[in-house]
C-alpha positions, 0 to 999 in steps of 0.5 A: 461524466466522472464517477461519483463519490458514492460508487466504486472503482473496481479495477483500482481495488484490484490494482491495489490488491495486487500492489500489496501481494507484490510487496509481499513477494518482495518481501520473501527474500525475509526468509534467507540468512542475508550472507546465504540468500541467492536471489535467483533460487526464490520460487519461480524467479524467472516468471516473478523477477519484476517483483522480486526486485522491484516489488517494493515500488509497489508502495508508491503506487500505493501512495499514487492510489490514495492521492486519487481515491482522496481526491475523488472521495473527500475533496469536494466535502472537505473543502465545502465543509460537508465532512468535519474534522471530527469525522475525517478523523473517524473515518480514517482512525477506524479504518487503519488503527484496529488492525494496526494496533493488533498486529503490533501487539502479536509482532511485539509478543512474537519478537519478544518470544524469539529473543528469548529463545534465539537472543536475536529478532527477526529482521527488524531490530529496534524492537524497544519501548520507545519505538512501540510508542512510535507505532502506538501513535501511527508515527513509526516513519516520520523522521523520530525513528532510529530504524525499522522496528516491529511490524516493519511494513507499517512505516506507509501507514505512518507517511499515509496518516501524515498525508491525510491530514495534510490533505485535509488542511489543505483542503480546508484552505481550498479545494486543491487544483493543479498548482497545489499539486505541483507545490506538494510534488516539488516539496516531495522532491525536496525532501527526497534526499532528506527523509525519504519516506515523506518525500516519496509519499508526498510526490506519489499522493499528489501525483495521484490527486493530479491523475484524479483532476486530469480524470474529471477534466476528461470526463466532464469534457467527454474527451476521447482519451480513455484508449490512448491511455490504456494503449499506452499503460499497456505499453509501458508495462510491456516494456517493463516486464519485457525489460525484466523478463529478457534482460540478463537475470545476474543483473537485477532489473530496476524500474526507473524512479522517475519512469514508475513514479511519474509516468507508469504508476499514475498512467496505470490509474488513469487509464484504469479510471477512464476504462471503467467509467466507459465501461460501466465495471472493470476487474470486479472479479478481482476487486476483492484483493483491494478489500484485503489489501490493507489486511495481506499487507500489515498481515504479511510480517506477523505470518512470516514470524508464525512461519519461521517459528513453525519452521524452527520447532519441526526442523526445516531449513531457510532452504525449504523456502525456495520451494513454490509449494511453500510459497503456495501455502503462505499465499493461501494462508494470507489470504484466508487470514486476510479475508478473515481479518476484513470480515470478522475483526476489521469491519465489525471494529469500524463499525464500532468505532464510528458509532461511537464517534460519529453515529453518521458514519456508522454504516460508511464502510467504503472508505 
């Protein structure tokens, strides 16, 4: 039988955490001036080449995971009116906004200090009042922006917020089924060349939703597909890693878009969900990475600003960021800050906002 919405997929939590760290690795290039950057000199490059060259693709995995989880947790509740629009809004706002606002304010202050000291911004250039308002409204990447600004990785948070609205209203009309997922995916394909952030979000979110529908059908009918799905997902990752590790390093190995979005990522999500349902728990020891994935994703760029500023103060050059020791230090600090943020800031803020906005949700912390 399918796992009930009150439970938890530890393996998918772990996967989400690993995806967040993959994006941090992709952004390691921020530490180097473009004119002198040498990709192959990045720490442990032969081992981590897949993440250095394709880490940004993990955002599509985020969207796919969101689609699966939201169909699992909310689709039936929304379509049957067991959760109101107010409650859904409070749940999502309380989860996303406190850390988003805190990191936005920190980055705005840090970039202002950098501008005063150097006359330039770090990485993301559009740091003006207009873009600050867009970020404040969770609308930094819905087509109104002039470029990346402030806490740049937050672009995907604005796309997530848009997807949540679309998901809620579609569920209010009727429980989303395969035809609706297909229509949403086709709309995303059509938008891909018009406005990429929304297009890729639509595709991956509803591909993930489709994977939940497949998961439910398989588990309800007790079809013996867990082992074949796991084997196919493992084979897919094996091929991907082999292409990265054993291909020529002078050519950046790219995961083909169709392969990752329509096959590798959704098949991985489905395989893990089926395997965990069959086993009971899977990936429990790594699930803490999922608990801090949002924190590590949003804190990475503010922490980069701190490291760059501290390096300048003590006279370190960008060359020092090619060191594995520097990378290890950065990740240790990032994970420690993320754990502290999750426990001492985000969860209390969620509880407080939910107590004010919808007291019946005050104890809901899993979503």
